[in-house]
C-alpha positions in Angstrom: -69.2 195.5 -44.3 -66.4 193.0 -42.6 -66.6 189.3 -43.8 -65.4 187.1 -40.8 -64.9 183.1 -40.5 -65.0 181.4 -37.1 -64.4 177.6 -36.6 -62.8 175.5 -34.6 -59.7 173.4 -35.9 -57.0 171.1 -35.5 -53.4 173.6 -35.8 -53.0 171.1 -39.2 -56.3 173.0 -39.9 -58.6 169.3 -39.5 -62.4 171.0 -38.7 -64.6 167.5 -38.3 -65.2 164.0 -39.5 -67.8 162.4 -40.5 -70.0 165.3 -40.9 -69.2 165.6 -37.0 -66.8 168.5 -35.2 -64.0 166.7 -33.7 -63.5 169.6 -31.0 -65.8 171.2 -28.2 -63.8 173.2 -26.3 -64.0 174.5 -23.5 -65.1 178.1 -23.5 -65.5 178.3 -27.5 -69.4 178.2 -27.5 -69.8 181.0 -25.0 -67.1 183.1 -27.2 -69.0 181.7 -30.5 -72.4 183.3 -28.7 -70.9 186.6 -27.7 -69.3 187.2 -31.0 -71.8 186.5 -33.3 -74.7 187.4 -31.4 -76.5 190.7 -34.0 -75.0 189.7 -36.7 -75.9 187.6 -39.5 -74.0 184.0 -39.4 -74.3 181.8 -42.8 -73.9 178.2 -43.2 -74.2 175.4 -45.7 -77.3 173.3 -45.3 -75.1 169.9 -44.1 -73.6 173.0 -40.7 -77.0 174.0 -40.5 -78.3 169.5 -40.2 -75.0 169.2 -38.0 -76.0 168.0 -34.3 -74.0 170.8 -33.4 -77.2 172.6 -34.6 -79.4 169.9 -35.3 -81.5 172.5 -38.0 -82.3 175.3 -35.2 -82.5 178.9 -35.7 -79.2 180.3 -33.6 -80.8 183.0 -31.7 -80.6 186.9 -32.2 -78.6 186.6 -35.8 -80.2 186.1 -39.3 -78.9 182.6 -40.5 -78.4 182.0 -43.6 -78.4 178.6 -45.2 -76.3 177.8 -49.0 -77.5 174.6 -50.3 -78.3 174.4 -53.9 -81.5 172.4 -53.3 -84.2 174.7 -54.9 -87.5 173.7 -52.7 -85.0 173.6 -49.1 -87.4 175.5 -46.7 -86.0 175.6 -42.8 -87.8 177.3 -40.0 -86.3 180.4 -38.9 -83.9 180.7 -42.2 -83.2 182.6 -44.9 -82.7 180.0 -47.7 -79.4 181.3 -50.3 -78.1 179.6 -53.4 -74.6 180.8 -53.5 -72.3 182.1 -51.5 -72.7 185.5 -53.5 -76.4 185.3 -52.8 -75.8 184.7 -49.1 -73.1 187.7 -48.6 -75.6 190.2 -50.5 -79.4 188.6 -47.9 -76.8 189.5 -45.5 -76.2 192.8 -46.0 -79.7 193.3 -46.6 -80.5 191.8 -42.8 -82.5 193.5 -40.7 -81.0 192.4 -37.3 -82.7 193.7 -34.0 -81.1 197.2 -32.8 -78.4 195.4 -30.8 -77.6 196.3 -27.0 -74.4 198.0 -25.8 -73.7 194.5 -24.4 -73.8 192.7 -27.6 -72.1 194.7 -30.2 -74.7 194.1 -33.3 -75.2 195.0 -36.6 -78.1 196.8 -37.6 -79.4 197.1 -41.3 -76.3 196.4 -42.9 -73.6 197.4 -40.5 -71.1 195.3 -39.0 -70.0 192.0 -39.3 -71.2 188.7 -41.3 -70.0 185.5 -40.2 -69.5 182.5 -42.3 -69.5 179.3 -39.6 -69.5 176.3 -42.1 -68.8 174.1 -43.3 -65.6 173.1 -45.4 -66.6 174.0 -48.5 -68.8 177.0 -47.5 -65.0 178.4 -45.7 -63.6 177.4 -49.5 -66.0 179.5 -51.7 -66.1 182.2 -49.1 -62.6 182.6 -49.1 -62.0 185.4 -51.0 -64.6 187.4 -49.3 -63.0 187.1 -45.8 -61.7 189.5 -44.0 -60.5 188.5 -40.5 -60.7 184.7 -38.9 -61.9 184.4 -35.0 -60.1 181.0 -34.5 -59.8 177.9 -31.8 -56.2 176.1 -32.5 -56.5 173.5 -30.8 -52.2 172.5 -30.1 -53.4 169.0 -31.6 -52.1 167.4 -35.1 -56.0 165.9 -36.4 -57.2 163.4 -38.7 -60.3 164.0 -40.4 -61.8 164.7 -43.9 -63.1 168.4 -43.6 -60.5 170.9 -43.4 -60.2 175.0 -43.0 -58.7 176.6 -45.7 -55.2 177.9 -45.8 -54.8 180.8 -43.6 -51.3 182.1 -44.2 -52.1 184.9 -45.7 -53.6 186.5 -42.5 -50.8 187.6 -41.2 -51.5 190.3 -38.9 -52.3 189.1 -35.4 -55.3 190.9 -33.2 -56.1 188.9 -30.3 -53.8 185.9 -28.6 -55.0 184.3 -25.7 -53.6 180.8 -24.9 -55.3 178.6 -23.2 -55.0 174.8 -20.8 -58.1 172.9 -19.2 -57.4 169.0 -18.4 -54.8 168.8 -20.9 -55.9 170.7 -23.4 -54.1 173.6 -25.2 -55.6 176.0 -27.5 -55.7 179.4 -28.8 -58.6 181.7 -29.2 -57.1 183.7 -32.3 -58.2 186.8 -34.4 -56.2 187.4 -37.5 -56.3 190.1 -40.0 -54.9 189.8 -43.6 
């Protein structure tokens, strides 16, 4: 089973600031939905509770939230106490059978996605096989960084865009 990370980052690897994403890139959300649909997604509690997700389970995915709070509960999510436990639960996850248009996972086949935040990416890094990045062509300031991904040298896909003065690239990279 492949484990992938997906994120929107600046060219200096900034993910966010003050608990919020820095960028809302045209086309990124539909891309995220298409890529992760039908697959388990692993995220930290703060990411799940962030404005972007707002404590709602992402549809057509098994949502796994990593937290050290043993009493944590949220509707529509599986709770794990560590990234390793989350990965094990994702491997056993049963997602509705995918349609041919969705791709997707059925009983442990396919991909598991790490969707944030910064600490969860760091803890999962040793398990990650593939990256799906949206890299915005700016040097940004923030307090949350994506891990150094210089060891992901195989470019599987690259697509450059520019909209309303914002330059960015969709990338897929493997080690």
